[in-house]
C-alpha positions in Angstrom: 82.8 100.6 105.9 85.3 100.9 108.7 84.3 97.4 109.8 86.2 96.2 106.7 89.0 98.7 106.6 90.1 98.5 110.2 91.2 94.9 110.1 93.1 95.5 106.9 94.8 98.6 108.4 95.7 96.6 111.6 97.3 93.8 109.6 99.2 96.4 107.5 100.5 98.2 110.6 101.4 94.9 112.3 103.3 93.6 109.3 105.2 96.8 108.8 106.1 96.9 112.5 107.4 93.3 112.4 109.4 94.0 109.2 111.1 97.1 110.7 111.9 95.2 113.9 113.4 92.2 112.1 115.3 94.5 109.8 116.8 96.5 112.7 117.7 93.3 114.6 119.4 91.8 111.6 121.3 95.0 110.9 122.6 95.0 114.5 123.5 91.3 114.6 125.1 91.1 111.1 126.2 94.6 110.0 128.1 93.1 107.0 125.0 91.5 105.5 122.3 93.2 103.4 119.2 93.9 105.5 116.9 95.0 102.6 113.5 93.5 102.2 114.6 91.2 99.3 117.6 89.9 101.3 115.4 89.2 104.4 112.9 87.4 102.2 115.5 85.2 100.6 117.0 84.4 104.0 113.6 83.4 105.3 113.0 81.2 102.3 116.4 79.5 102.8 115.8 79.0 106.5 112.3 77.6 105.9 113.6 75.1 103.3 116.4 74.0 105.6 114.0 73.6 108.5 111.7 71.3 106.6 114.6 69.4 105.1 114.4 70.6 101.5 117.7 72.2 101.1 118.8 73.2 97.7 121.6 71.2 96.2 124.2 73.5 94.6 
């Protein structure tokens, strides 16, 4: 049983650690911007779209 749960637990811990670090760094760099999970997700989506050349036309 632990053979299946351990990798899931490791991925969960890794993702949460990465999220907390990114959130802390964004809060330090840009204190005026929102650093919630939703705001970070939207920022990541915008950055990915601009990186691949699919910017939204407003």
